[in-house]
C-alpha positions as CSV (number, residue, x, y, z in Angstrom):
1,M,173.6,32.9,156.1
2,T,171.1,34.5,153.9
3,E,170.2,37.8,155.0
4,Y,166.7,38.8,154.2
5,V,166.2,42.6,153.3
6,A,162.7,44.5,153.2
7,T,162.4,47.2,150.7
8,S,160.4,48.7,147.9
9,P,160.7,49.1,144.3
10,G,159.3,52.7,144.7
11,V,156.9,54.5,142.7
12,F,154.4,54.9,145.7
13,P,150.9,55.9,145.3
14,L,150.2,59.7,146.3
15,P,149.0,60.5,149.8
16,D,145.3,61.3,149.7
17,A,145.9,64.9,150.7
18,V,148.5,65.7,148.5
19,K,146.6,64.1,145.8
20,S,143.8,66.5,146.1
21,E,146.0,69.4,146.6
22,L,147.8,68.6,143.3
23,S,144.8,67.9,141.4
24,E,143.7,71.5,142.2
25,L,147.3,72.6,141.3
26,N,147.0,71.0,137.9
27,G,148.3,67.6,138.2
28,R,150.9,65.3,139.9
29,A,153.9,66.0,138.1
30,A,155.3,69.7,137.1
31,A,155.3,70.7,133.3
32,T,159.1,71.9,133.8
33,P,161.8,70.7,136.1
34,D,161.2,70.8,139.5
35,D,163.3,74.0,140.9
36,G,162.1,73.2,144.6
37,S,159.8,76.2,144.7
38,G,156.2,77.1,144.4
39,A,153.1,75.5,145.6
40,V,153.4,72.2,143.2
41,A,157.1,71.6,144.8
42,T,156.0,72.1,147.9
43,A,153.0,69.4,147.6
44,H,155.5,67.1,146.1
45,A,158.0,67.5,149.0
46,D,155.0,66.9,151.5
47,A,154.3,63.7,149.8
48,R,158.1,62.7,149.8
49,A,158.4,63.3,153.4
50,T,155.1,61.3,154.1
51,M,156.3,58.4,151.8
52,I,159.8,58.3,153.6
53,A,158.0,58.2,157.2
54,D,155.8,55.5,155.9
55,Q,158.9,53.3,155.1
56,R,160.6,54.2,158.5
57,N,157.1,53.0,160.2
58,A,157.2,49.7,158.4
59,G,160.6,48.9,159.4
60,L,162.1,48.7,155.8
61,D,165.9,48.2,155.3
62,R,166.2,50.6,152.4
63,I,164.5,54.2,152.0
64,V,163.2,55.1,148.6
65,E,162.2,58.6,147.4
66,G,158.8,57.3,146.4
67,C,158.7,59.2,143.3
68,P,155.7,61.5,144.1
69,R,156.3,63.3,140.7
70,W,156.3,60.4,138.5
71,D,152.9,61.1,136.8
72,D,153.9,58.9,134.0
73,M,155.6,55.9,135.9
74,L,158.3,54.3,134.5
75,A,158.4,56.9,131.3
76,H,159.0,60.0,133.7
77,P,162.8,60.2,133.2
78,L,162.2,61.1,129.5
79,T,159.1,63.2,129.8
80,L,160.9,66.4,130.9
81,H,163.9,66.2,128.5
82,D,164.4,69.1,125.9
83,N,164.8,66.5,123.2
84,V,161.5,64.7,124.1
85,E,158.0,65.5,122.9
86,T,154.9,64.5,124.3
87,G,152.8,61.8,122.2
88,G,149.4,60.3,122.7
89,I,147.9,58.5,125.8
90,V,149.1,54.9,125.6
91,R,147.9,52.0,127.9
92,Y,150.7,50.9,130.5
93,Y,151.3,47.5,130.0
94,D,148.1,45.3,130.7
95,N,146.9,47.9,133.4
96,N,143.8,50.4,133.8
97,N,146.4,53.2,133.6
98,F,148.0,55.3,131.0
99,Y,151.0,57.6,130.3
100,R,151.8,60.1,127.8
101,N,154.3,58.7,125.2
102,P,157.4,60.2,125.1
103,R,158.5,60.8,121.4
104,I,162.5,61.0,121.3
105,V,163.2,63.6,118.6
106,G,166.8,64.6,119.4
107,E,170.0,63.1,121.3
108,L,169.4,62.1,124.9
109,T,171.8,63.9,127.2
110,P,171.6,63.8,131.0
111,A,168.8,65.9,132.5
112,G,169.3,65.7,136.3
113,D,165.6,65.8,137.0
114,V,165.6,62.3,138.8
115,P,169.1,63.2,140.7
116,A,167.8,66.3,141.9
117,D,164.6,64.4,143.6
118,L,166.8,61.7,145.0
119,A,169.1,64.5,146.7
120,R,165.8,66.0,148.3
121,A,165.0,62.5,149.7
122,A,168.7,62.0,151.0
123,D,168.1,65.5,152.7
124,L,165.3,64.2,154.8
125,L,167.2,61.2,156.2
126,D,168.5,61.1,159.7
127,D,171.8,59.3,160.7
128,G,170.1,56.4,162.1
129,D,167.8,55.7,158.9
130,P,168.4,52.9,156.8
131,P,170.5,53.5,153.4
132,L,169.0,55.2,150.5
133,Q,167.8,53.2,147.5
134,A,167.4,54.7,144.2
135,T,164.7,53.8,141.6
136,L,165.1,54.0,137.6
137,P,163.4,52.3,134.8
138,G,165.5,49.6,133.2
139,P,167.1,50.6,129.9
140,H,164.9,48.1,127.8
141,S,161.5,48.9,129.4
142,L,162.4,52.6,129.0
143,A,163.3,52.3,125.5
144,D,160.3,50.1,124.7
145,L,157.7,52.6,126.3
146,A,159.0,55.6,124.1
147,T,158.8,56.2,120.5
148,D,162.0,56.8,118.6
149,E,162.2,59.5,116.0
150,H,165.7,60.2,116.2
151,Y,168.1,57.2,116.4
152,G,166.7,54.9,113.7
153,D,167.0,51.2,115.0
154,D,166.3,49.4,118.4
155,R,170.0,48.6,119.2
156,T,171.1,52.3,118.8
157,L,168.0,53.4,120.6
158,L,168.8,51.0,123.4
159,S,172.5,52.1,123.7
160,A,171.5,55.8,123.8
161,V,168.9,55.1,126.7
162,A,171.5,53.1,128.5
163,D,173.9,56.2,128.2
164,F,171.0,58.6,129.5
165,L,170.4,56.6,132.4
166,A,173.9,56.2,133.4
167,G,174.4,60.0,133.3
168,E,171.4,60.3,135.5
169,V,173.0,57.8,138.2
170,D,176.3,59.4,137.7
171,A,174.5,62.4,139.2
172,F,172.9,60.6,142.2
173,P,173.8,61.3,145.9
174,A,175.1,58.5,147.9
175,H,172.8,55.6,147.6
176,E,173.2,51.8,148.8
177,T,171.1,50.0,146.1
178,L,169.6,50.9,142.8
179,F,166.5,49.2,141.3
180,L,166.3,49.2,137.5
181,L,162.5,48.4,136.9
182,D,162.3,46.3,133.7
183,P,159.0,44.7,133.2
184,S,159.1,45.0,129.5
185,L,161.7,42.1,129.9
186,V,158.9,40.0,130.6
187,T,156.2,41.7,128.7
188,A,157.9,42.6,125.4
189,P,161.3,40.4,125.3
190,P,163.9,41.6,123.0
191,D,164.2,39.7,119.6
192,D,167.1,37.7,118.7
193,D,168.9,40.6,117.2
194,L,168.4,43.0,120.4
195,A,168.7,40.1,123.2
196,P,172.5,40.4,123.1
197,A,172.6,44.2,123.4
198,V,170.3,44.3,126.7
199,P,172.9,43.0,129.4
200,K,175.4,45.5,127.9
201,A,172.8,48.4,128.2
202,I,172.4,47.2,131.9
203,D,176.1,47.0,132.2
204,T,176.4,50.7,131.1
205,V,174.1,52.0,133.8
206,A,175.6,49.6,136.6
207,A,179.0,50.8,135.9
208,A,177.6,54.2,136.8
209,T,177.3,53.5,140.4
210,D,179.2,51.8,143.1
211,A,175.8,50.6,144.8
212,D,174.4,47.2,144.8
213,V,172.4,47.1,141.5
214,I,169.0,45.0,140.8
215,V,167.4,44.4,137.7
216,S,163.8,44.1,138.6
217,T,161.3,42.1,136.3
218,Y,157.6,41.6,137.0
219,F,154.4,41.0,135.2
220,G,155.1,37.4,135.3
221,A,158.1,35.1,134.3
222,L,160.9,35.7,132.1
223,D,161.0,33.6,128.8
224,E,164.1,31.3,128.9
225,K,166.3,33.2,126.3
226,T,165.9,36.6,128.2
227,Y,166.8,35.1,131.3
228,A,169.8,33.3,130.1
229,Y,171.0,36.5,128.4
230,L,170.3,38.5,131.7
231,M,172.7,36.3,133.3
232,D,175.3,38.0,131.4
233,A,174.7,41.4,133.2
234,D,177.2,42.5,135.8
235,V,174.7,43.2,138.5
236,D,174.2,42.1,142.0
237,A,170.9,40.7,142.0
238,L,168.0,39.7,139.5
239,G,164.5,40.6,140.5
240,L,161.7,38.0,140.1
241,D,158.1,38.0,140.3
242,I,157.0,35.1,142.3
243,V,153.4,36.1,143.1
244,A,152.4,35.7,139.3
245,S,150.9,32.4,138.3
246,D,153.7,31.5,136.2
247,R,156.1,31.5,139.0
248,E,157.2,27.7,138.3
249,Q,158.6,29.0,135.2
250,T,160.7,31.5,137.2
251,V,161.9,28.6,139.3
252,Y,162.8,26.4,136.2
253,N,164.8,29.2,134.8
254,A,166.8,29.8,138.0
255,V,167.5,26.1,138.4
256,E,168.5,25.7,134.8
257,Y,170.4,28.8,134.2
258,G,171.7,29.9,137.5
259,L,171.1,32.9,139.7
260,T,172.8,36.0,140.8
261,D,174.6,35.9,144.2
262,D,171.6,37.9,145.6
263,V,168.1,37.9,144.4
264,A,165.1,40.1,144.8
265,L,161.8,38.4,145.1
266,G,158.5,40.1,144.5
267,V,156.6,38.3,147.5
268,A,153.6,40.7,147.9
269,N,151.0,41.8,145.2
270,G,151.5,45.2,144.2
271,R,148.4,45.3,142.1
272,N,145.8,43.6,144.3
273,T,144.3,45.3,147.6
274,L,144.5,41.9,149.4
275,V,146.9,42.2,152.2
276,E,148.9,39.1,152.8
277,S,150.5,38.4,156.1
278,A,154.1,38.7,156.9
279,E,154.3,35.1,157.8
280,T,152.9,34.4,154.0
281,L,155.4,36.7,152.5
282,R,158.3,35.0,154.2
283,E,157.1,31.4,153.4
284,R,156.9,32.6,149.7
285,A,160.5,33.8,149.8
286,E,161.6,30.7,151.6
287,W,159.9,28.2,149.2
288,F,161.7,30.1,146.2
289,V,165.1,29.7,148.3
290,D,164.3,26.1,148.7
291,Q,163.9,25.3,145.2
292,V,167.4,26.6,144.4
293,P,169.5,25.4,146.9
294,A,172.6,25.1,144.6
295,A,172.3,29.0,144.6
296,D,173.8,29.7,148.0
297,L,172.3,33.2,148.1
298,G,173.8,35.8,150.3
299,R,170.9,38.3,150.3
300,V,167.1,38.2,149.5
301,Y,165.3,41.2,148.9
302,L,161.8,41.5,149.7
303,H,159.4,43.7,148.1
304,T,156.0,44.1,146.0
305,D,156.2,42.3,142.9
306,T,155.4,45.5,141.0
307,E,155.6,49.2,141.8
308,P,152.9,49.9,144.4
309,F,151.3,53.0,142.3
310,Y,148.1,51.1,141.7
311,L,147.2,50.7,145.4
312,P,145.0,52.7,147.8
313,V,147.4,54.5,150.2
314,N,146.1,52.3,153.2
315,K,146.8,49.1,151.3
316,H,150.0,50.1,150.3
317,R,151.1,51.1,153.7
318,A,149.7,47.9,155.1
319,K,151.8,45.9,152.4
320,L,154.9,48.0,153.4
321,D,154.3,47.0,156.9
322,A,154.0,43.3,156.1
323,V,157.1,43.2,153.9
324,G,159.0,44.9,156.9
325,A,157.9,42.2,159.2
326,A,158.5,39.5,156.7
327,A,162.3,40.1,156.4
328,D,162.6,39.6,160.4
329,R,161.7,35.8,160.6
330,E,160.5,36.1,164.3
331,T,158.2,39.1,163.6
332,A,156.9,37.0,160.4
333,V,156.1,34.0,162.6
334,R,154.2,36.1,165.2
335,A,152.2,38.1,162.6
């Protein structure tokens, strides 16, 4: 019987009070690695505690850290590295958001910044809480968002980024699930030379943890070639955006090339303030499962299709509540 699991990809919008406080303290993310002290660190800690409480209240089955320090969204793990310099301001995919381009100028060694934040989240969980879920950019997206001034070619860069991410994962506290957010697989699919290296890069990261690993793709459907290569990756679940208008292509890919044993479905719109009902979210998930009856899925993760960073906090919380209810069929039907 298929198990439905309510979760989130992470990278939450900042609580309004914390956003105002950090604005006065010069920004969302610290300019140096966070040592847990000082006013900025206190504001981040307040945001983290609020984000975890919101997930408890929504009844999610996994708890994410929320990434309150990720001002540069997916590029964040590189931004504080000693061998990465800050470049110009670049548009983040097709959104009205921008990030500071990370210029890689030296060897990418493990940094420990993301593991430290995840450990702070782990310390906030009680014995009765759902298990911890980690969030990282996928290797292709992180390489795509960066500028390489050190490695010299795309395959070497991708391998180095994967090794860097694996080093971060190796330092994580105990976690049940790892989401690798990899939207560039959709928006900037790897060319024929790079495509075979993508599943190997993902495997490098996945091998660093005993947790269930999900490669989450969004901003639309994967092209056939990229999808087929992803099926070679040794991960527990592929994450698919079924809010996007080209969802029929996603269904075609799943029928033609198969699915992982589990699947993660972006059933709620992470960039639209319309709050869909729990019943609607559950119906979307069950519609997809019905399209691929041969898959015999063990687990279906439900979440917003994108990271909810873009949403007003009140809408984000409402969508968390809907996702939490959607994983419980009886609750979803009543919603």
